[in-house]
C-alpha positions in Angstrom: -14.9 -54.6 69.8 -14.1 -50.7 68.2 -16.1 -48.0 69.4 -18.1 -46.5 66.6 -18.6 -42.6 66.7 -19.9 -41.8 63.3 -22.3 -44.4 62.2 -24.5 -44.2 58.9 -27.3 -42.1 58.3 -29.7 -43.0 56.4 -30.6 -40.2 54.8 -29.3 -36.7 54.6 -30.9 -33.5 53.7 -28.0 -31.4 52.7 -24.9 -31.2 54.9 -26.4 -31.2 58.3 -23.1 -30.6 59.9 -24.5 -29.8 63.3 -26.6 -33.4 63.3 -23.8 -35.8 62.4 -25.7 -36.4 59.0 -23.6 -38.6 56.5 -24.3 -40.3 53.6 -27.5 -42.3 53.1 -29.5 -44.9 52.3 -33.2 -45.5 51.4 -34.8 -48.3 50.2 -35.4 -47.9 46.6 -33.0 -48.8 43.5 -31.6 -45.5 43.9 -29.4 -44.5 47.3 -29.0 -40.8 47.3 -26.8 -38.7 50.1 -28.4 -35.5 49.4 -31.5 -34.2 48.7 -32.4 -30.8 47.2 -34.6 -28.7 48.8 -37.3 -29.7 45.5 -36.7 -33.1 46.0 -39.9 -33.1 48.4 -42.2 -31.6 45.9 -42.1 -35.0 43.9 -44.4 -38.1 44.4 -41.2 -40.0 44.2 -39.2 -37.9 46.7 -41.7 -38.1 49.3 -42.2 -42.1 48.6 -38.4 -41.8 49.0 -38.2 -40.3 51.9 -40.7 -42.1 53.5 -38.7 -45.9 53.0 -35.9 -44.0 54.3 -37.7 -43.3 57.7 -38.6 -47.0 57.8 -34.9 -47.9 57.3 -33.4 -45.4 59.9 -35.1 -47.5 62.4 -32.2 -50.2 61.8 -29.5 -47.8 62.5 -31.0 -47.7 66.2 -32.9 -50.9 66.5 -30.8 -53.9 66.3 -28.0 -51.5 66.6 -25.8 -53.7 69.8 -24.3 -50.4 71.3 -27.4 -48.0 71.4 -29.5 -51.5 72.8 -26.9 -51.7 75.6 -27.6 -48.0 76.4 -31.2 -49.4 77.3 -30.5 -52.1 79.1 -27.0 -52.5 80.8 -27.3 -50.6 83.9 -30.5 -51.3 85.1 -32.0 -54.2 87.4 -32.3 -56.6 84.4 -28.5 -56.3 82.7 -25.0 -55.9 83.5 -21.5 -56.3 81.4 -20.3 -59.7 80.7 -16.8 -61.3 80.9 -16.0 -60.2 77.4 -17.5 -56.4 77.3 -15.4 -53.8 76.9 -15.4 -49.6 77.6 -18.9 -49.6 75.4 -20.8 -51.8 78.0 -18.9 -51.3 80.8 -19.6 -47.7 81.4 -23.0 -47.9 81.5 -23.2 -50.3 84.5 -22.1 -47.4 86.8 -20.4 -49.6 88.8 -17.1 -48.3 88.8 -16.0 -49.6 85.6 -15.4 -46.5 84.0 -16.8 -43.0 83.8 -20.1 -42.3 81.4 -19.2 -39.2 79.8 -20.4 -37.8 76.9 -17.2 -39.6 75.2 -18.3 -43.1 76.1 -22.1 -43.0 76.5 -23.8 -45.6 73.5 -26.6 -43.0 73.6 -25.0 -41.3 70.8 -26.4 -43.4 68.2 -29.8 -42.2 69.0 -28.8 -39.0 68.6 -27.0 -39.5 65.3 -29.7 -41.2 63.6 -32.7 -39.5 65.2 -32.1 -35.9 63.9 -31.5 -36.4 59.6 -34.6 -38.4 59.9 -36.4 -35.4 61.7 -35.3 -33.0 59.1 -36.6 -35.4 56.4 -39.5 -35.5 58.0 -40.2 -32.0 58.0 -39.3 -32.1 54.4 -42.0 -33.9 53.3 -44.6 -32.0 55.7 -43.8 -28.7 54.5 -43.6 -29.9 50.5 -45.8 -32.5 50.2 -48.9 -30.9 49.7 -47.5 -29.0 46.4 -47.3 -32.6 44.6 -50.7 -32.7 44.9 -51.3 -36.3 44.6 -49.7 -37.1 48.6 -52.8 -38.1 50.8 -53.1 -37.0 54.4 -52.5 -40.7 55.2 -48.6 -40.6 53.7 -48.2 -36.6 55.5 -49.1 -38.7 58.1 -46.6 -40.9 58.6 -44.0 -38.5 58.4 -45.6 -36.7 61.2 -45.3 -40.5 63.2 -41.8 -40.6 62.6 -41.0 -36.7 63.5 -42.9 -37.3 66.7 -41.5 -40.7 67.4 -37.7 -39.7 67.4 -38.5 -36.3 69.5 -40.2 -38.3 71.5 -37.0 -41.0 72.1 -34.8 -38.3 72.2 -36.4 -35.8 74.9 -36.3 -39.2 77.0 -32.8 -39.7 76.1 -31.3 -36.0 76.9 -34.0 -33.7 78.2 -34.9 -31.0 76.0 -33.4 -31.1 72.3 -33.2 -28.1 69.6 -36.3 -28.1 67.5 -35.0 -25.3 65.4 -32.2 -27.3 63.1 -31.3 -24.3 61.1 -34.2 -23.2 59.1 -36.9 -22.3 62.1 -38.3 -24.5 64.7 -40.0 -27.7 63.1 -38.7 -26.8 59.8 -36.8 -28.2 56.9 -33.6 -27.1 56.4 -30.7 -26.9 53.6 -27.8 -25.5 55.3 -25.1 -26.6 57.5 -25.1 -25.0 60.8 -22.7 -25.2 63.6 -25.0 -23.8 66.2 -28.0 -24.9 68.4 -30.4 -24.0 71.0 -32.2 -26.6 73.2 -35.5 -26.3 73.7 -37.1 -27.8 77.1 -38.7 -30.4 77.7 -42.5 -29.2 77.8 -41.9 -27.3 74.6 -40.7 -30.3 72.5 -43.5 -32.5 74.2 -46.2 -29.5 73.2 -44.9 -28.1 70.5 -43.4 -31.3 68.6 -44.8 -34.6 69.9 -48.3 -34.5 70.8 -48.8 -32.0 67.4 -47.4 -34.4 65.5 -49.1 -37.4 67.2 -52.8 -35.7 67.1 -52.5 -35.7 63.2 -50.9 -39.0 62.9 -53.8 -40.5 65.3 -56.5 -38.5 63.0 -54.8 -38.9 59.4 -53.5 -42.7 59.5 -55.5 -45.6 58.4 -56.5 -48.2 60.9 -54.5 -50.7 58.6 -50.4 -49.7 57.9 -49.6 -49.4 54.4 -47.1 -51.4 55.0 -46.2 -54.1 57.1 -44.9 -53.2 60.6 -45.6 -49.4 59.5 -47.5 -46.7 61.2 -51.1 -46.8 61.4 -53.7 -45.3 63.7 -53.0 -47.5 66.5 -49.3 -47.1 65.7 -49.7 -43.5 66.4 -52.1 -43.7 69.6 -49.4 -45.9 71.3 -46.6 -43.4 71.1 -49.0 -40.7 72.0 -50.5 -42.7 75.4 -47.0 -43.6 76.1 -46.2 -39.7 75.8 -48.6 -38.8 77.4 -47.7 -41.1 80.7 -44.2 -40.3 80.4 -44.9 -36.2 80.6 -47.2 -36.6 83.3 -44.3 -38.1 85.5 -41.6 -35.5 84.2 -44.8 -33.0 85.4 -45.3 -34.8 88.9 -41.0 -35.2 89.2 -42.1 -37.4 92.5 -38.5 -37.8 93.8 -37.0 -34.5 92.2 -34.9 -35.4 89.5 -33.1 -32.5 87.8 -34.3 -31.7 84.2 -32.6 -29.8 81.6 -32.5 -27.4 80.1 -34.0 -25.8 83.6 -37.4 -25.2 83.1 -40.4 -25.2 85.8 -42.4 -28.4 85.8 -45.7 -26.9 84.6 -47.7 -27.4 80.9 -47.7 -24.6 78.6 -50.9 -26.0 78.0 -52.3 -25.3 81.4 -52.7 -28.9 82.5 -51.3 -30.9 85.6 -49.9 -34.1 85.9 -53.3 -35.9 86.6 -54.6 -34.6 83.2 -52.0 -36.4 81.5 -52.1 -39.3 83.1 -55.8 -39.5 82.5 -55.1 -38.6 78.5 -52.8 -41.9 78.8 -55.2 -44.0 80.2 -57.8 -42.7 77.8 -56.2 -43.4 74.8 -54.7 -46.8 75.4 -58.2 -47.7 76.4 -59.2 -46.3 73.0 -56.4 -48.4 71.1 -57.7 -51.6 73.4 -61.0 -51.0 72.7 -60.7 -50.5 68.9 -57.7 -53.4 68.0 -57.8 -52.8 64.5 -55.4 -55.2 62.6 -54.0 -55.9 66.0 -54.0 -58.7 68.7 -52.6 -60.8 71.4 -51.4 -63.7 70.8 -52.9 -66.6 72.2 -49.0 -67.8 74.1 -46.7 -65.9 75.0 -44.2 -68.4 73.4 -45.9 -67.5 69.9 -45.0 -63.5 70.7 -41.3 -64.0 70.2 -41.0 -67.4 68.5 -39.0 -66.7 64.8 -41.4 -68.3 62.6 -44.4 -66.4 63.4 -42.5 -63.1 63.5 -44.6 -60.1 62.2 -47.6 -61.2 63.9 -50.5 -59.2 65.0 -49.1 -58.1 68.3 -46.0 -56.4 67.1 -47.1 -53.2 65.7 -43.9 -51.3 64.9 -40.3 -52.8 64.0 -37.2 -52.2 62.3 -37.3 -54.7 59.6 -35.0 -57.6 58.0 -35.3 -60.1 55.9 -33.4 -63.5 54.9 -35.3 -63.6 51.4 -32.7 -60.6 50.2 -29.4 -58.8 51.0 -30.5 -55.9 49.7 -33.8 -55.5 51.5 -32.0 -56.7 54.9 -29.8 -53.7 55.0 -27.0 -56.1 55.6 -24.9 -59.6 54.7 -27.1 -62.9 55.1 -23.7 -64.6 55.8 -21.4 -62.4 58.2 -21.9 -59.8 60.3 -20.4 -56.6 60.3 -20.9 -55.7 64.4 -22.5 -52.5 63.4 -25.6 -50.5 62.1 -27.6 -51.4 59.8 -27.2 -55.0 60.9 -29.3 -56.7 63.6 -26.9 -58.0 66.0 -28.6 -56.7 69.4 -29.2 -60.6 69.9 -25.3 -61.5 70.3 -24.5 -59.6 73.2 -26.2 -61.5 75.9 -25.0 -64.8 74.3 -22.1 -66.5 76.5 -20.1 -68.7 74.6 -21.4 -71.9 74.9 -19.3 -73.5 72.2 -16.5 -74.3 74.9 -19.0 -76.5 76.4 -17.1 -79.9 76.4 -17.9 -83.4 77.0 -16.0 -86.8 76.7 -15.6 -88.8 73.3 -15.2 -92.1 75.2 -16.7 -93.0 78.7 -12.9 -92.4 80.0 -13.1 -88.7 78.5 -9.3 -89.5 76.7 -10.8 -87.3 74.3 -13.1 -84.7 74.5 -15.2 -82.7 71.5 -16.9 -79.2 71.5 -20.3 -81.0 72.1 -22.9 -77.6 71.6 -21.8 -76.0 68.1 -22.5 -72.7 67.3 -25.6 -72.6 65.2 -27.9 -70.3 63.4 -31.1 -71.3 65.8 -33.3 -69.0 68.2 -31.7 -71.4 71.3 -28.1 -70.5 70.1 -26.8 -67.8 67.6 -23.2 -66.1 67.7 -21.4 -65.8 71.2 -20.2 -62.3 72.5 -20.7 -62.3 76.3 -21.0 -58.4 76.5 -23.9 -58.4 78.4 -25.0 -60.7 81.2 -28.6 -61.0 83.0 -28.2 -60.1 86.8 -29.1 -62.7 89.5 -32.4 -61.2 90.8 -33.3 -61.8 87.1 -34.1 -65.4 87.7 -34.3 -65.1 91.6 -36.7 -62.3 91.9 -38.6 -61.2 88.4 -38.8 -64.6 86.9 -39.6 -66.5 90.3 -42.6 -68.6 89.1 -41.3 -70.7 86.9 -43.8 -73.1 87.0 -47.1 -71.3 86.0 -45.9 -68.3 84.1 -44.6 -69.2 80.7 -42.7 -65.8 80.3 -39.4 -67.2 82.0 -39.0 -70.1 79.5 -40.4 -68.0 76.2 -37.7 -65.5 77.4 -34.2 -67.5 77.8 -32.4 -70.5 76.8 -31.8 -72.0 79.8 -31.0 -76.0 78.2 -28.1 -76.0 75.8 -28.5 -79.2 73.4 -25.9 -81.6 71.8 -25.8 -80.1 67.8 -22.1 -82.2 67.4 -23.6 -84.1 64.1 -24.1 -81.0 62.4 -20.3 -80.1 62.2 -19.8 -83.2 60.0 -19.1 -85.7 64.0 -21.1 -88.8 62.9 -20.7 -89.8 67.0 -24.0 -91.9 68.1 -23.5 -90.6 71.7 -21.0 -88.2 74.1 -20.2 -88.5 77.5 -21.0 -85.8 80.0 -22.0 -85.1 83.5 -21.3 -88.5 85.8 -19.7 -89.7 82.3 -23.2 -90.5 81.6 -23.8 -90.8 77.5 -26.1 -88.2 75.9 -27.1 -88.2 72.3 -27.6 -85.7 69.6 -30.3 -83.1 70.8 -29.9 -84.0 74.3 -29.4 -81.8 77.2 -25.7 -81.3 77.9 -26.0 -78.3 79.8 -28.8 -77.2 82.1 -29.4 -74.2 83.9 -31.7 -74.7 86.8 -34.8 -73.1 87.9 -34.1 -73.4 91.8 -31.4 -74.4 94.1 -31.1 -78.1 94.5 -31.8 -79.6 97.5 -28.4 -82.0 96.9 -25.5 -79.1 96.3 -23.8 -79.2 93.2 -20.0 -80.3 92.8 -18.4 -78.0 90.7 -15.1 -78.3 89.8 -12.0 -75.9 90.3 -11.6 -73.6 87.1 -12.9 -74.6 84.1 -12.7 -78.4 85.3 -13.5 -81.2 82.1 -16.4 -79.9 80.9 -14.9 -76.6 79.9 -17.0 -73.9 81.5 -16.9 -74.7 85.1 -20.7 -76.6 85.1 -21.2 -78.4 88.3 -22.7 -82.2 88.4 -25.5 -83.4 90.3 -25.6 -87.3 91.2 -27.8 -89.5 88.7 -28.0 -86.7 85.8 -26.1 -86.6 82.7 -26.5 -83.1 81.7 -24.2 -80.9 83.3 -25.9 -77.6 85.6 -25.8 -74.4 86.9 -27.8 -73.3 89.7 -29.6 -69.8 89.8 -27.1 -68.3 92.8 -24.2 -70.0 90.3 -25.0 -67.5 87.6 -21.8 -65.6 86.8 -20.9 -62.8 83.9 -19.2 -66.1 81.5 -22.0 -68.5 82.1 -25.5 -67.4 82.2 -28.8 -68.2 80.3 -29.1 -66.9 76.8 -31.4 -64.8 75.4 -34.0 -67.2 73.6 -36.2 -64.5 72.5 -33.8 -62.2 70.4 -32.2 -65.7 68.7 -31.7 -66.0 65.2 -34.0 -67.6 62.7 -33.8 -68.8 59.4 -35.1 -71.6 56.6 -31.9 -71.9 54.7 -29.9 -74.2 57.4 -30.5 -77.3 55.9 -28.9 -80.3 57.9 -26.1 -78.1 59.0 -25.4 -75.3 60.9 -26.0 -72.7 58.5 -24.9 -68.7 58.9 -24.6 -68.1 63.2 -22.1 -65.4 61.9 -24.4 -63.1 60.4 -26.6 -60.7 61.9 -29.7 -61.6 62.4 -32.1 -61.8 59.5 -35.2 -61.3 62.4 -37.2 -58.0 62.6 -36.3 -55.8 65.9 -39.2 -55.3 67.4 -40.0 -51.8 68.9 -44.1 -51.6 69.9 -46.0 -54.4 70.8 -50.0 -54.0 71.1 -49.6 -55.9 74.6 -48.0 -52.3 76.2 -51.4 -50.7 75.6 -52.5 -52.7 78.8 -49.3 -51.9 80.7 -49.7 -48.3 79.9 -53.8 -47.8 80.7 -52.7 -50.0 84.1 -49.6 -47.8 84.8 -52.0 -44.7 84.5 -54.5 -46.0 86.4 -52.6 -46.7 89.1 -51.0 -42.8 89.1 -54.9 -42.4 89.4 -56.6 -42.3 86.2 -60.8 -42.8 86.0 -60.9 -46.7 84.7 -63.3 -47.6 82.6 -65.6 -50.8 83.5 -63.6 -54.0 83.4 -60.1 -52.3 82.7 -58.8 -51.5 86.2 -55.1 -51.8 86.8 -55.7 -54.9 88.3 -58.1 -56.0 85.2 -55.6 -54.7 82.6 -52.9 -56.8 84.1 -54.9 -59.9 84.4 -55.3 -60.0 80.4 -51.4 -60.0 80.1 -50.7 -62.7 83.1 -53.9 -64.9 82.0 -52.1 -65.1 78.4 -48.7 -65.7 80.4 -50.5 -68.7 81.9 -51.2 -70.4 78.7 -48.3 -73.0 77.8 -48.2 -74.8 74.2 -44.7 -75.4 74.1 -42.1 -76.0 76.9 -38.9 -74.4 75.5 -36.8 -76.1 78.7 -38.0 -79.9 78.0 -37.7 -79.1 74.1 -41.4 -80.9 73.8 -45.2 -79.4 73.7 -46.8 -78.4 76.5 -50.4 -77.7 76.4 -50.9 -76.4 80.3 -53.8 -73.3 81.2 -52.5 -71.6 84.4 -54.3 -68.6 83.7 -56.6 -69.2 86.8 -53.4 -69.6 89.2 -52.1 -66.3 87.5 -55.0 -64.5 88.0 -55.4 -65.6 91.6 -51.6 -64.7 92.5 -51.6 -61.0 91.4 -52.1 -58.7 94.5 -55.8 -57.2 94.7 -54.0 -53.6 94.7 -51.3 -53.2 92.5 -48.7 -50.2 92.7 -45.6 -49.1 90.4 -43.4 -51.5 91.4 -45.6 -54.5 90.3 -46.9 -53.0 87.1 -42.4 -52.7 86.5 -42.0 -55.9 87.7 -44.7 -56.9 85.1 -43.1 -54.9 82.6 -39.5 -56.7 83.0 -41.2 -60.5 82.7 -43.4 -59.3 79.4 -40.7 -57.5 77.6 -36.7 -58.5 79.5 -34.2 -57.6 77.3 -36.5 -55.8 74.8 -34.8 -52.5 74.9 -37.7 -50.9 77.3 -36.0 -51.3 80.8 -33.8 -47.7 81.4 -36.7 -45.9 79.7 -39.3 -47.6 82.0 -36.7 -47.0 85.1 -36.3 -43.7 84.5 -39.9 -42.5 83.8 -40.9 -43.8 86.9 -37.9 -42.5 88.5 -37.6 -45.9 89.8 -34.1 -46.6 88.5 -31.8 -45.8 91.9 -34.2 -47.8 94.1 -34.7 -50.8 92.1 -31.0 -50.9 90.4 -28.3 -49.4 92.6 -27.2 -53.0 93.8 -27.3 -56.4 92.0 -25.8 -60.2 92.3 -23.9 -62.0 90.0 -20.7 -64.2 90.3 -17.4 -62.9 88.4 -15.0 -63.4 85.1 -13.6 -66.3 85.9 -15.0 -70.1 84.5 -15.7 -72.1 88.0 -17.0 -69.1 90.1 -20.2 -69.6 91.2 -19.9 -67.2 94.3 -22.7 -64.5 94.1 -20.9 -60.9 94.9 -23.5 -58.1 95.6 -22.2 -54.6 93.2 -23.6 -51.8 94.0 -24.2 -49.2 91.6 -23.8 -45.2 91.9 -26.5 -43.7 90.2 -26.7 -39.7 90.5 -29.7 -37.8 89.7 -28.3 -36.0 86.8 -27.6 -39.5 85.3 -31.4 -39.9 84.6 -30.6 -38.1 81.2 -27.5 -39.1 79.0 -24.7 -36.8 77.9 -24.8 -34.4 74.7 -22.3 -36.7 72.5 -18.8 -35.3 72.0 -19.0 -35.7 68.6 -22.2 -33.1 68.7 -20.1 -31.2 70.7 -16.9 -31.1 68.6 -18.9 -30.4 65.4 -20.4 -27.1 66.7 -18.6 -23.7 66.4 -19.8 -21.9 69.5 -17.4 -21.0 72.6 -16.0 -23.5 75.3 -18.8 -21.7 77.7 -21.5 -22.3 75.2 -20.6 -26.0 74.6 -21.0 -26.5 78.6 -24.0 -25.2 78.8 -25.3 -27.2 75.5 -24.2 -30.2 77.7 -26.3 -32.0 80.5 -25.1 -30.8 83.7 -23.1 -33.7 85.9 -20.9 -34.7 82.2 -17.7 -33.7 81.6 
């Protein structure tokens, strides 16, 4: 896929050349490319600006290149067979150099600053309208803090002055900038805005999936937690711009860990309209989107192409489409089955279909073998493996117009429509799998076991070309009829950004770091709420059948008496695998090098099932992403000044 440096910005406030703003769309009938200073002094202007803030989320979340930057190179994900340099460089495994030109964190930089300026315009000017409530201004404060929080985690200290003064609305193009320090970004921008937002926002959001009191608490607690780690700096990871690991307000890391715990506990005790879903399956089930556990999301819809933000019939391969789910979808359409018992002819028995288990294949990102052997080692009690991956690929050839009653599959045994064509086994079988040389007759190099009609691949046979699919991000549509639907379109599902369940993880992590806990809310208590839910099944994706089982007691019993940060991180991976959390989790806790420096996977050729160990070179400077080349090129500064603007270690 061609790399895109200049994504379409959602809203521009004049020509903010420095921060890569471009033309704009807001979710109203009248898109605008430029907002004059007085526009935010009108009720319509404030409403339009707020709408644009929700729209800007689509340019970050569900954008596959940014998604790649949050996952590839972690213990969860590596590059896959069809990956180009956009993906390979993020892996840090010798496949290319991560630098200012190649880093796909540029997506965040390009989308966040124009939205920050819009937020500042609303915050400064809305009071003059006279009819704008503090709650609406609170939404602008939330989004300004939200964007700054994503930026400071990714790049370190970033500019608070966009040309008109710190946190001021700027209307003039500027080509110079000064980066603030990490403590300044947190204490001048993120914390103050979020504290006001918590106070002013309503318990129930104005729009579904929008900013509310607990959404603001979510990011306040997470920002406190992240800043506390930054102050503690257990592994001496460098920061930039260089600054002492001291807090301007005089608090230490422990104070911030306690704040993170207290804010998260407050949200758990006062859930408002939010709640955990009864089973993990329900959290990510397409027909249950926008449920009470999903607090904030980049919204898309099947009902309107305009409000979807992209075509309902084809995918553009760029923002604002939600196309992240394609990246970890391998080309299952190459699976073949015999048209007769002798395989005189064969057909593609699994067709591309717009259903959650399938979707559009791109094979750009692949899960590592450790995900299946370590992270999701318990596939019996814990429903999260089954609720995360597509592990059985089922025949759907009649939907493509083929009238065959059966096809012939492994061991030349017949399979009916809906039957298993390929299964990724939970564990290594006692009987060795017979794999073909190369692609074999099934087209993908899958193996056979005696007496089974489905082709099989074991965990140790997972490769960069064939691997379980990411069910939780798969498409869901209601307009497929009896056919294959629109599998080439971007997903019309919302991309989830914040979930109520994360309050339990934030509080548990803070407790592990020494925060004083409330009765019944120790780190183990909190994690066991999540683990107990994970033990409850109502559906078996692998077996495609109802499964009402409660393994909560077994899940709780298996929780260690004392849990540590590595256990928290393992639980976070089980809960949020592939959702864009992992790089931030590993960087925040400074565990990236420890947990992701090596991984196992087989190669890029069909039939390659020999796992190899791959080594990554993760340097301390990698804990910050490079400032994008497009930003550096846009600035009228000397070469020396640009070098100082860039994070050390990057060209």
